[in-house]
N, C-alpha and C positions, 0 to 999 in steps of 0.2 A: 504495499499499501504505500508507503513511504518513498517510494521512487514512480509511481502513476503521474503522472502529468495529467496535472488538474487546473482547471479555469477559476475557481474560489479553494478558502480553505476554510475549515468546520475547526474550532477550537472548544475547547472541554477546559476546565477551570477546576482547580481543586484549590481547598480552602479559601473560605467567604468573611475573613477577616476585614483587616482596615483598609491593607493595601488593596484588594478584590477591586474597590470601587474604582481604582486607578484602572487597573487594567481592565475591566469591562466596559469603561466609558471612550479606553484609545479601540480597542475591540469593536464596539458599535461603531466607530466613526471611521474605522479601516474599510476602504471599497472592497469588493472583494472576499468578504472574511463573514464568517456566521458563528456565533455564539451558542453550540447546540444542547450544552448541556454543564451544568455547576455539581459540587462537593463540596461538602462539608460533612465534618463526623454527627456538628449537630444538626440533625435532620430538617428542623421548625425555622432555624438559618438559611440554610440549603435552601426552603420552600418558598422562603418570604424572597428573595434575593430572584430566583426561578420565573417565580409572578410577574415579577417587575418586569421581564427580560423577554418571557414566553418561551422557556427554552424547558427541557427536562432536568432532574435535579437527585441526586444520590447522597447517599449518606457510607457506603464503602465504594470508596475510589477503584477496588480491583475490581467491583461489579461491571461501573462507568467503564474499565478499560475492555471489556471483553466486546463491547462494539464497533463494528469494523468500518463505521461514516466516521470518527475523528480521526480528523488528520496529526493536530498537534496537542499538549497537554500542556497547560498553565502552571501551576506549580508555584501558589503562593500561601504556604502552612509555617509555621514556625520552621527557623533554619536547623534545628538539629535533626527535622524529617525528611528535609531536599535529597538527601543521596539515597536513602531506601525506595523513597517516592521515584524517582529521575530513573533508577536502575525498574523498579518493574513499568515504569511506563513505558522504556526503551524495549526491554525486552516484550509488550504487545505489540511492538513495530510501531510505533507513533514518536512524532519528534517529540522534542524536550525546549520548551523556556521555562526559564526557574528565576525567581527571585535572588538578588543577594542575601548572604553571602551565598555562591552558591553551595558551599558545605560548610563542617566547620573542623573538616581535618585532610588535608593532603592526601592524606591514600584512598580518602571519600573522592573526593576530586578523581581520581585517578579511576575508582571504581566506575562513577558515573561515564566518564570518558570511553572507557573500556567497554560498556555496556551497550552506549549509543553506536561505537564502534562496529563492536560483534554484529549490532540488526540494522547496520546500513539507516541510519535515522541521524538528525541534524541535533544538539547538542547548543542552544543560545541560553547565555545569561544576561540579566537586565543590570543593563549601568547606565541609564538613561541620564546623567549626568553630563557623560561623554555628546550627547547631541544639543549642549543648552549652545547657544552663538559664542558668545564670549569663549566658551571654552575650545570651542570646533575653529576660534580665530588663533588662539591659544595654541595647540598644534601645531595652526597651518604654518606661524612663527618659529618653531620648534623643529618642524620638521623641512623648513628652507634654512637652515640655520641664521637666522635672524639675532641668536644669542650670542654667538660666539663658543668660547668657553663657557661652559657650563660651570656655576658656582653654587651656589643655594638654591635648596629648592626647600617651599615651607608650607605644607599645611597646620587649617586653624580650624576647630571644630568646637563652638562656643555655644553651645546648645542646651536648653535648659528640660529637663521631664521630673514632673513630681513625685511624688511617691505613686501617689493615685495611679501613675502611669504603668509603673511594675506592680502593683497589686490586682488593676483589674485585669489581668490576666492570669492564669497559669504557668505562663513559659516565661515572661519579657523579666531578666534578671537572673534566670537560671543559666548555670556551666552547662547543662547538659542540649537543653534547648535553644537558648537566646545566645549563649559564645561569650556576651559580654558586650560593655559599649564599642570597644572595635569593630567588632562585628555589626553590630545592629544598627550604631550611626555614624560612623567613623571610614565604613568602610569602601565608600564612596570617594571619600577624601583619599584612604589609601593606596585604593586603585589609582586616582588621579596623579596623584607625585611620584608614584615609578611609571605610570603612562609616559608623561613626559619628561623625568630624567634618565629614566633609563635602568637598566639592570643592575641589584645591589648588591655590594657586597657582604655590611654587615651590619647591624642593629645592636643597641645598647637602649635598653627601656629599664622605666620605672610607671609601678600603677599603682593605684590604690582604691579604696571603696570608701567617699567621706562624706557623705553628707543621706545615701541610700540604708534601707535595709536590703539588700541584695548577695546573691552569692558570686557576682561579678564585680568587675571594677566600673568605676563612673568616670576617669580621672588617668587621662594617659601622658606620660612624656617619654619621645622618641627621637633618637640622635641615630641619623644614618648614615651608612658611607656608599656612595654609588661606585660602581667599577669604571666608572670615567673621572673618579677622581672628586669631585665634587662632593657636599655633605644636603644633609636636612635633616630638617625635625617636624615630627608631626605631637603639634599639642590640641588634644580631646576632651574634652567632659560633658557630662552633662545637668552639672552644675550649677549654671551661669545663673546668676539671680535676674529678674526677677522673670525674664524671658530666653527667647532664641536671640543670641547677639551676632556672630557672626558665623558661614562655613568658604571659608575661601584656600587659594592657595595664591604662591606668591612663585615667581622663576626669578633669580636675579644670573644674569651671564658677561659676562666681560664687556661685549657689546649691544647690551638690552636688559629692562628690566620691567617685569609685567606682574600686576597684582588682578587676578579675578577675585572677588569680595560676594557680597549679598549676602544671606542666610544661606545660600546653595551654591556658590559659585556660580551665579547667573549676572553677573554686574562687573564691568571692568572699572577698578576702580584707579590702577596706574598704567600706563603704555608710554614707552619713549627708549626708541631703539635709534644708534649711530647712521644706520643707513634708511634715513626719511623714506617713506612712501606715501604714497599720494592719497589714500583714506586711513593712513597713520590717524588724524586729527578726527577723522569721522571713526574711526574704532576708539577715539579714546573719549568723545561725546557720548560714547552709545547708552542709550537708555539703561534700566533694572531687563535683561531678558531672557526669561521667559518672565513677565511680573509677579507669577505664581510657581514658582519650581516642583510643586508638590504634583505629581500628573502628567507635567508637560513633557516630559522626556519619554513618556512611556509610550506616548503615540508615535514619537519618532522610532522607539524598540520595534513596534509592532509592525509601523511601515516597512522598515527594515527585513524582519522576519519574513515577512509576508513577501516580499520582491526577492527573497532569498531560494524560498520554497517555490513560488511561480515562476521565478524565470532563471533563475542560478545568480541571483544580483549578489554585490559584492557586502559584506555588512560592515557598515562606517563605525571604525572606532575597533573592527574584531573583536564584538563580544562574544564569542565562542568559551568552551571549555578551558582555551587553553590560557585566556583573557582570566577568566574567571580564576582560575586556580593561584596564579601569582598574587590576588590578595591574601588568599588564603592561606598563603605559602609564608608571606610577608610578617602577617598575622599572627600566625604559628608561632614564629621565629621570636617575634615581639614579647608574646607571652614567655617563652621558651626563658629569654634573655631577663625580664621582670623576675620571674621565680628563682634563676639561676644566679643572679646579680652578676651575668659576667656579661660579654660583648658576645655577640652569637655570630658566626657566619652562612653566608648562603653559599650552598655549589664552592 
């Protein structure tokens, strides 16, 4: 089924929690796409969402996977379940789109990728901030070599999550299902830093749980050495008072400096290069884009997934299994360093 030439794509979705709304809206807006089934272990929740869409609902995803008319399954379940569900979906002969983080362990990422390869299906990982227009401009500047020798890369996540956020579900803040603040809140920023700066040589990290009653960290500071000689810093917390402050990335090179700020890397705060280009002034004046980042990039993710499946189109930003695995590997190394108190070397 995965190899059949089709004119449209039938989606199914597993996990009807908070993020599923953004996926459902994105699927609705995509041409040649139909959401034909949703699943949640809370049957009433699945029924309510299915009723608004006009599709079938399930409480057991394994039953849903028996359907032959499903082309791709969108996995929006708690982080710790992504690996097992992805393997099941792949073994049923269906493509997979999985929310971030891809998994909580590198070995699980490998298991997911192997299952998809063995069954001849595609694995896509949601990295929606790669589609923010300011981020696209930053990536273009990196690829054109406008920064010259890279010197320093920094990502800052100063967000607020009240205790109620962790208490309202059974999995937020748990080691087995959530993984930690770096996985759930900061993984997009960690991904962005290595996407821009390149392969990582080593990490040295400190993490702490400072204001929440949870199993995982709510604050982290990480120093990174990149293989190209540049340094990097990750500063991330969910303890910001009283609300989200920023989610940003800054890149400094010998010939250029840029910062993409806003709440989620969606606003150009600084843009200056030695080789002035005609569009640089317009770029510097770029308004916050998108105005509300939450959900915007999912439209682009769905569009590119569909283009890839229908027309063998390229995935912008390469958001497949290999890219998803990179951020999981980095966060694993960060936790290893924090636990051991030592610098951890990658490869």
